[in-house]
C-alpha positions, 0 to 999 in steps of 0.5 A: 480529478473529475471525469465525465461519467462521474459528473453525470452520475453525481448530477442532481438528476441522477441522484434524484433518480436513485443512481448509486453514488461513488463513495468518497474514500476516507484518506489519512489526515495527521492527528485524526483517529486511525479509524472511526470506531468502534472496532470489533476484535475477535478470533481464537488466535494468540494476538486477539487480546493484544490487538484489543488492548492496542485498539483501546489504547488508541481510543478507538473504542471496542465492540462486542459482536451480536449474539445471533450467529456467534458462539460467544461474545468478546468479554470486553468490559465497557464495549459497545454491543452490536445487538442494538439495531442501529449500532455500527462498527468501524472496523473488524479484526479477526485473528485466526493465526492459530487455525490448523484445520478447515473446520476452524474457519467456521469462526469467520461465519460469526462475524457476518452480522458485524460485516453487515454493520460496517460503516462507510469506509469500514475495514476488515483485517484478517490475521493469519500465519504465513503458510510459507513457514508451515509443512502440514498439508491441513495447516497450510491449506487452512491458512491459505484459505484465509487469503481466498476469503479475504480477497472474495470479501473485498469484492463484496464490500461496498461504500468504500469498505476494504478487506485485507490480510496480514500473515505473521511469522515468528514473534511478530507483534510489532510488525503485526501492529504496524500492518493492522494500523496501516490497513485500518487507517486512511493511508490504505484508502485505495488498498483492498484485497491485499496480503502483507507478510510480517516477520519478527523484525518489527519496530516502533515509530517514535513519533506518531505524527512525524515518523520520518523525522530526521530521515533523508529520502531520495525520490526519483521522477519527483517533478510531477504526478505520483513522484511529486506526491511521494515527495510531499507526503514523505516531507509531511511525515518529517523526511528531508527530501532530495527530489530527482528528475531530468534536466528538462523538468527543471522548473517543475522539479524546483517548484516541488523541492521549494514547496517541501523545503528539500533540494532538487537534483537534475539528472537522467536516471539512465546515466551510468553515474546516476547512482554515484551522483545521487549518493554524493549529492545526498551525503555531501548535503545531509551526511546520510541516506535513509530512504530511496524511492525508485519512482522514475518511469515512462510508457511507450505503448504499442502492440507488440507486433508493431513495437519498434526498438526505440520504444522497447529499449527506452522503457526497459532502460528507464524502468528497470535497468536504471534501478539495477545500475543505481543500486550498485552505488546506492547499496554500497557500504557507504550508501543506504545506511543500516535500517534503510528503506527502499521502495520501487514503483511496479504496476499491475501491468507487471502482474496481470499484463496489459494490452499494448504494454508488453515493454512496460509490463516486462519492465515492471515485472522485472522490478518485482523480481529485483525487489524480492532478490535484493531484499534477500541480499540486504536483509542482514543489514536491516534494509528493507526493499519493497514494491508498490504496484499502482492500478488506475491512478488519476494523473495527467497520463491517465487523463490522456487515455481514450475515453472508453478505456479510461472509464473502464479502467476507473471502475474495474475494481472493488472500490469502483473508482480511480485512485489518487497519487496520494494513495500511492504515496501513503502506502510508500510512506508506511513502508518506509516508516521504522515501524514497517521493519518487518515488511520486506521483499513484498509487493503492495498493490494500490489498485482498489482491488483491481479485477485484473490480476490477483 
């Protein structure tokens, strides 16, 4: 979606005058390489060798860090040396999961010359150990320091490059591999400065191109916008889709369902029997339910002092209470199956707040609380529950925001542009993959590292 300011900035006159141009983001395409190589894998942690071998198996090509400023170069036979002035690197992965003292963080300085050589849309991923499982103050402080480094570096990178952080707990190789692949790939185009925790419950995708083959996914609010894109991306990855929306959106919903060869279910998510009807429809048609995406949501914005009862109640009912009620049916023993996946749509408004959205912010913060508590309750059934929190995403709804507010929203992030519905859908598509079994009870922001909130 092109906006007025972007049109002006990208005009021939502006280009000739040397005005900096927005960087087109590299987005996921099935069958394309995970990222543009070579990849520099370095660090002192125990996963570095495995990550290096894995990158080689993917055909990404490996890089050796420049000698200047580095203690020792990675001893990788056949790797691309970054000593040559024009050599570029597509991604940098640093394993410091073994760091126990602040002095160990000096290793980060050795990759500074390589960061200067990042290609457009390059990636930096730092691997650490989850401080929640540690007790020694120095150890905890050192690992927590990595988060501050990553978030700050993400704000310094340019040309579509991102920096993200993966924290491991236990023997977490499978989960680590899945998270690193997500962050290196175009699926994470609008994900920047984020932290993902992985445990030892990881798995592997049996089909790289269609990791959701044979899965049945239910998506609410699927008639348009982000919901329609979620349905399309999950179908592309192999899932059979049950698209849900209100009866008033029947024509749009039918079109979405037909395009992806799924089925349409017309119902209001606030109905007391909505969850039971979804479950009955899905199981009678397909015999199972593997994935649930709670996307349906509304806004009814007003300053709090002018907020009427209708605006307050309707937003809380649709965005939060309906999920609680539907989950009572969906999470029964005969509902979402063993190893199922659930993703809820939160928002940065639920993390940082937003003027005129006290009702919306409350509902989305409530969704985050729902996710963390529900994840703990169903963990022993192998079910994961996560949230995705979009920032400024280019939709029909954001197109109606007043001009000045809209332009500020687009550019108040490290990538200096709005995201696309597809960016939200790609993050969800990763979270519901078999390979993401190690990620649960978490919130992944799809906001280009918005300057609002953490």
